C-alpha positions in Angstrom: 20.7 40.4 -187.7 24.2 41.8 -187.9 24.6 45.6 -187.5 24.9 47.7 -190.6 28.4 48.6 -191.6 29.0 52.3 -191.4 32.7 52.8 -192.2 33.3 50.4 -195.1 31.1 48.7 -197.6 29.8 45.2 -197.2 32.1 43.8 -199.9 35.2 45.4 -198.4 34.2 44.2 -195.0 33.8 40.7 -196.3 37.2 40.8 -198.0 38.9 42.2 -194.8 37.2 39.4 -192.7 38.4 36.7 -195.1 42.0 38.1 -195.1 42.1 38.3 -191.3 40.6 34.9 -191.0 43.4 33.4 -193.2 46.1 35.2 -191.1 44.5 34.1 -187.9 44.5 30.4 -188.9 48.2 30.8 -189.7 49.0 32.2 -186.3 46.7 30.1 -184.2 47.9 26.6 -183.1 44.7 24.7 -184.1 46.0 21.5 -182.4 45.7 23.3 -179.1 42.0 24.3 -179.6 40.7 20.9 -178.4 43.2 20.7 -175.5 43.0 24.1 -173.9 40.0 25.6 -172.2 37.8 27.2 -174.8 37.5 30.6 -173.0 41.3 30.7 -172.8 41.6 30.1 -176.6 39.0 32.8 -177.2 41.1 35.3 -175.2 44.2 34.3 -177.2 42.2 34.7 -180.5 40.9 38.1 -179.4 44.5 39.3 -178.8 45.7 38.0 -182.1 42.7 39.6 -183.8 43.3 43.0 -182.2 46.9 42.9 -183.6 45.7 41.9 -187.1 42.9 44.4 -187.2 45.2 47.3 -186.2 47.6 46.1 -189.0 44.9 46.4 -191.7 45.1 49.4 -193.9 41.3 49.6 -194.3 39.8 52.0 -191.8 37.3 50.5 -189.3 35.4 52.1 -186.4 35.1 50.3 -183.0 31.7 48.8 -183.9 33.1 47.3 -187.1 36.1 45.9 -185.2 34.0 44.2 -182.6 31.7 42.8 -185.3 34.7 41.6 -187.3 36.2 39.9 -184.2 33.0 38.1 -183.3 32.4 36.9 -186.9 35.9 35.5 -187.2 35.5 33.8 -183.8 32.2 32.3 -185.1 34.1 31.0 -188.2 36.8 29.4 -186.0 34.7 28.0 -183.2 31.1 27.9 -184.5 29.0 27.7 -187.6 30.0 31.1 -189.1 27.0 33.3 -190.2 24.5 30.9 -188.6 25.7 31.7 -185.0 23.5 34.7 -184.5 20.5 32.7 -185.6 21.4 29.8 -183.3 21.7 32.2 -180.4 18.1 33.5 -180.9 15.7 31.4 -178.9 12.7 32.7 -180.8 13.8 30.9 -184.0 12.3 27.5 -184.6 13.9 26.6 -188.0 16.8 27.8 -190.0 16.6 27.1 -193.8 19.6 27.7 -196.0 18.8 27.6 -199.7 22.3 27.7 -201.2 24.8 30.3 -200.0 22.7 33.3 -201.1 19.4 32.7 -199.2 18.9 32.1 -195.5 15.3 31.9 -194.1 14.1 31.4 -190.6 10.7 30.3 -189.1 9.6 32.4 -186.1 6.2 31.9 -184.5 5.1 29.6 -187.4 5.9 32.2 -190.1 8.8 32.1 -192.6 10.9 35.2 -193.1 14.1 35.9 -195.1 17.2 37.2 -193.4 20.0 39.4 -194.6 22.6 36.7 -193.8 24.6 35.1 -196.6 27.6 32.9 -197.0 30.6 34.0 -199.1 30.0 31.2 -201.6 28.9 27.6 -201.9 32.4 26.5 -200.7 31.9 28.5 -197.5 28.5 26.8 -196.9 30.0 23.4 -197.6 32.8 24.0 -195.0 30.1 24.7 -192.4 28.1 21.6 -193.4 31.3 19.5 -193.2 32.0 20.9 -189.7 28.5 19.9 -188.6 28.5 16.3 -190.0 32.1 15.5 -189.1 31.4 16.3 -185.4 29.0 13.3 -185.3 31.1 11.0 -187.4 29.3 11.5 -190.7 30.4 12.6 -194.1 28.8 14.4 -197.0 30.2 14.2 -200.6 29.1 13.2 -204.1 29.0 9.5 -203.0 26.8 10.4 -200.0 25.0 13.7 -200.9 22.3 13.5 -198.2 23.0 13.5 -194.5 21.2 13.8 -191.1 23.0 15.0 -188.1 22.5 16.7 -184.8 24.0 19.8 -183.2 25.4 19.8 -179.7 22.2 21.3 -178.3 20.1 18.5 -179.9 18.9 20.5 -182.9 18.2 18.3 -185.9 20.2 19.0 -189.1 19.6 17.8 -192.7 22.0 18.7 -195.5 21.7 17.9 -199.2 24.3 18.8 -201.8 24.8 18.6 -205.6 24.2 16.7 -207.7 20.9 16.0 -205.8 20.5 19.7 -204.9 20.6 21.3 -208.3 21.4 25.0 -207.4 23.9 24.3 -204.6 24.1 23.0 -201.0 21.0 23.3 -198.8 20.9 23.0 -195.1 17.9 22.7 -192.8 18.1 23.0 -189.0 15.1 22.2 -186.8 15.8 24.0 -183.5 15.8 22.1 -180.2 14.3 24.4 -177.6 16.2 24.6 -174.3 13.1 25.5 -172.4 10.4 23.0 -173.4 6.8 24.2 -173.5 4.5 23.2 -170.7 0.8 22.5 -170.5 0.3 26.0 -169.1 2.1 27.4 -172.2 -0.2 25.5 -174.5 -3.2 26.8 -172.7 -2.0 30.4 -172.7 -1.2 30.1 -176.5 -4.8 28.7 -177.0 -3.5 25.5 -178.5 -6.2 23.6 -176.6 -8.7 24.2 -173.7 -8.6 23.1 -170.1 -11.3 20.4 -170.6 -9.3 18.9 -173.5 -6.1 18.9 -171.4 -7.9 17.3 -168.4 -9.3 14.6 -170.6 -5.9 13.8 -172.2 -4.1 14.0 -168.8 -6.6 11.4 -167.6 -6.0 9.2 -170.6 -2.2 9.2 -169.9 -2.8 8.3 -166.2 -5.3 5.6 -167.1 -2.7 4.1 -169.4 -4.6 4.5 -172.7 -2.5 4.2 -175.9 -2.3 7.6 -177.6 -1.3 8.4 -181.2 -0.5 12.0 -182.0 -0.9 12.9 -185.6 0.1 16.0 -187.5 2.1 17.5 -190.4 5.7 18.6 -190.4 6.3 21.3 -187.8 2.8 21.0 -186.3 4.1 20.4 -182.8 3.7 16.7 -182.4 6.9 16.1 -180.4 6.2 19.2 -178.3 2.7 17.8 -177.4 4.2 14.3 -176.8 6.6 16.0 -174.3 3.6 17.6 -172.5 1.6 14.4 -172.3 4.6 12.4 -171.1 4.9 14.8 -168.1 1.8 13.1 -166.6 3.4 9.7 -166.5 4.1 8.5 -162.9 7.6 8.9 -161.6 7.4 5.3 -160.4 7.2 3.9 -163.9 10.1 2.7 -166.1 10.0 4.6 -169.5 11.8 3.6 -172.6 12.0 6.2 -175.4 12.9 5.4 -179.0 13.7 8.2 -181.5 15.5 8.8 -184.8 17.0 12.0 -183.2 16.7 12.3 -179.4 14.3 15.2 -178.8 12.1 14.2 -176.0 12.9 15.8 -172.6 11.4 13.7 -169.8 11.8 14.8 -166.2 11.0 11.4 -164.7 13.7 9.6 -162.8 13.5 6.2 -164.5 14.0 6.9 -168.2 16.0 4.9 -170.8 16.7 6.8 -174.0 17.4 4.9 -177.2 18.3 6.4 -180.5 18.8 4.9 -184.0 22.2 4.8 -185.6 22.9 5.6 -189.3 25.3 3.6 -191.3 29.0 4.4 -191.1 31.1 5.7 -194.0 31.3 2.1 -195.2 27.5 1.8 -195.2 27.5 -0.6 -192.3 26.5 -0.6 -188.6 23.0 1.0 -188.9 20.4 0.3 -186.2 16.8 1.0 -187.2 13.8 1.8 -185.0 12.3 -1.6 -185.4 15.4 -3.2 -183.8 15.1 -0.7 -180.9 11.4 -1.4 -180.4 12.1 -5.1 -180.3 15.0 -4.6 -177.9 12.9 -2.2 -175.7 10.4 -5.0 -175.1 13.2 -7.0 -173.4 14.0 -4.1 -171.1 10.9 -4.5 -168.8 9.4 -1.1 -169.8 6.2 0.2 -168.1 5.8 2.6 -171.0 7.2 2.8 -174.5 7.4 6.2 -176.2 8.3 6.2 -179.9 9.2 9.7 -181.1 7.7 8.9 -184.5 6.6 5.7 -186.3 7.9 5.8 -189.9 7.9 2.2 -191.1 7.9 -1.4 -190.3 8.5 -0.8 -186.5 4.8 0.2 -186.4 3.8 -3.5 -186.3 6.0 -4.2 -183.3 4.7 -1.1 -181.6 1.1 -2.2 -182.1 1.9 -5.7 -180.9 3.5 -4.2 -177.8 0.4 -2.2 -177.1 -1.7 -5.3 -177.5 0.4 -7.4 -175.2 0.5 -5.6 -171.9 2.5 -2.5 -172.7 -0.4 -0.2 -172.5 0.0 3.5 -171.9 2.3 3.9 -174.8 2.6 7.1 -176.8 3.8 7.9 -180.3 3.5 10.3 -183.2 2.8 9.9 -186.9 2.9 12.2 -190.0 -0.7 12.6 -191.2 -3.3 15.3 -192.0 -6.3 13.8 -190.1 -7.1 11.0 -187.7 -8.4 8.9 -190.5 -5.3 9.5 -192.6 -3.2 8.5 -189.5 -4.9 5.1 -189.4 -4.4 4.6 -193.1 -0.7 5.5 -192.9 -0.3 3.2 -189.9 -1.9 0.4 -192.0 0.5 1.1 -194.9 3.5 1.0 -192.5 2.5 -2.3 -191.0 2.3 -3.7 -194.6 6.0 -2.7 -195.0 7.0 -5.4 -192.5 6.5 -7.9 -195.3 4.6 -10.4 -193.1 1.8 -10.6 -195.7 -0.9 -10.0 -193.1 -4.5 -9.6 -194.4 -5.9 -6.1 -194.3 -8.6 -7.0 -191.9 -6.0 -8.5 -189.5 -4.0 -5.3 -189.6 -7.0 -3.1 -189.0 -8.1 -5.2 -186.1 -4.6 -4.8 -184.6 -4.9 -1.0 -185.0 -8.4 -0.9 -183.5 -7.4 -3.0 -180.6 -4.1 -1.2 -179.9 -4.9 2.5 -180.3 -7.3 4.2 -178.0 -7.0 7.9 -178.8 -5.9 9.9 -181.8 -4.9 13.5 -181.2 -4.6 15.7 -184.4 -2.2 18.6 -184.2 -2.2 21.3 -186.9 -0.3 24.4 -187.8 -2.8 26.9 -189.1 -2.3 29.5 -191.8 -1.5 32.2 -189.2 1.3 30.1 -187.8 -0.5 29.1 -184.6 -0.5 25.4 -183.6 -3.7 23.9 -182.2 -5.2 20.5 -181.2 -7.9 20.4 -183.9 -9.3 17.0 -182.9 -9.3 14.5 -180.1 -10.9 11.3 -181.4 -11.6 7.9 -179.9 -11.2 4.6 -181.7 -14.3 2.6 -180.9 -13.7 -0.7 -182.7 -14.5 -2.3 -186.0 -17.6 -2.3 -188.3 -17.0 -4.9 -191.0 -13.6 -4.0 -192.4 -13.6 -0.4 -191.2 -12.0 0.9 -188.1 -14.6 3.1 -186.4 -13.8 6.3 -184.5 -15.6 9.3 -183.1 -14.6 12.9 -182.3 -14.7 14.0 -178.7 -13.4 17.5 -179.2 -12.9 19.5 -182.4 -11.6 22.9 -183.4 -14.2 24.6 -185.6 -12.8 27.3 -187.8 -15.1 30.4 -188.2 -13.0 32.5 -190.6 -9.9 34.7 -190.9 -9.4 38.3 -189.7 -7.9 40.9 -192.1 -4.7 40.5 -190.1 -4.5 36.9 -191.1 -5.5 35.5 -187.6 -7.6 32.3 -187.8 -10.9 32.5 -185.9 -12.4 29.5 -184.3 -13.6 27.6 -181.2 -12.8 24.4 -179.4 -16.0 22.5 -178.9 -17.1 19.2 -177.5 -19.1 17.1 -179.9 -21.5 15.9 -177.2 -20.3 12.3 -177.3 -19.1 10.8 -174.1 -16.2 8.5 -174.9 -16.4 4.7 -174.2 -13.1 4.9 -172.4 -14.5 7.1 -169.7 -15.3 3.9 -167.8 -11.6 3.0 -167.9 -10.8 6.5 -166.5 -13.3 6.0 -163.7 -11.9 2.6 -162.8 -8.5 4.3 -162.6 -9.8 6.8 -160.1 -10.0 9.7 -162.5 -13.1 11.8 -162.1 -14.2 14.0 -165.0 -16.9 16.7 -164.8 -20.3 15.4 -166.0 -20.8 18.4 -168.3 -17.3 18.1 -169.9 -18.7 16.4 -173.0 -21.9 18.4 -173.5 -22.1 20.0 -176.9 -22.3 23.8 -176.9 -25.5 25.4 -178.1 
């Protein structure tokens, strides 16, 4: 949060900043900004700013001058008022609801900030700067846009007439330091037995579907599980916006492409999945299945590309299978429902449900095994679950991770792969 102005009021400070910004743009050779070293340009801007600040009739103390210089530099080189938020590693999401309201999510909880834009035109200028950097545009003819910042953070912008009250901007932060399995254990997102089981599933090349709502931590957990893939395997990742951070040596990263300003040239996930099958992958990781590519993903899992991992938006393991079935139907191949369900039952081995609880914490609330078909129904059984016991007065969710007492059928596959699990791992607590 910016420091409180002590010498002049906020309105006066904003007017001074706008005036100095205009004068700076007139004096600065913007065509040199992309040619000269950025630090050198910043030094030049700092010198010009010092001259302009001294020339202002409005009195400012040293703290205000430094703040003014930094904010103008942010306007010239960065994303203006959003720069302090982007520099804060504890912030997960930045949500701009028109120029007046900026919210952030920190540790799973939303909070409002004191940051504002001058007006909607100021916010639109920042949105234009973001989308133009990746060759996109946003205007009345194309009022919705997805983009990505230089650090990989995902951006969505929507403007009038679709956004009634003014432009809105959503930024999903891309953490520079990805969470590890140890971080998840210390955060009590899961237990050691659950992690050992899933680690074994990855090493034994079981197909895993990670299910959860928006912001539940699906991609984070996919990253963690992918770290257990052997360094000797060829991995192909497919994503709408590249977020996965794999440390293995042999990784090919594929990303969809939106249409250009003429509405042409788009490349969808289904095309990338089909192409990935021609690239001799040992593992295929799809960041999130959203539509018709789910059929190709299932067929790949059923034709020798085992050990694949993907995520899906759903509120429970059963909902995940229903959504998957609906997505396969989007491929317009007129497959019978029973055939689709048999594909799912044959392809997916494990469904992991990730949830963000009411106190902002993220937990693995279910690890379930798909066991086959009974009639027209895909059968599944829980191996581990999180049982909620209540909520403290502070809002903290109380609960325990417990085994259901069922030993999974795939434990034989783990044993054949040389993975030994403790005999009492699956014993239900009493």
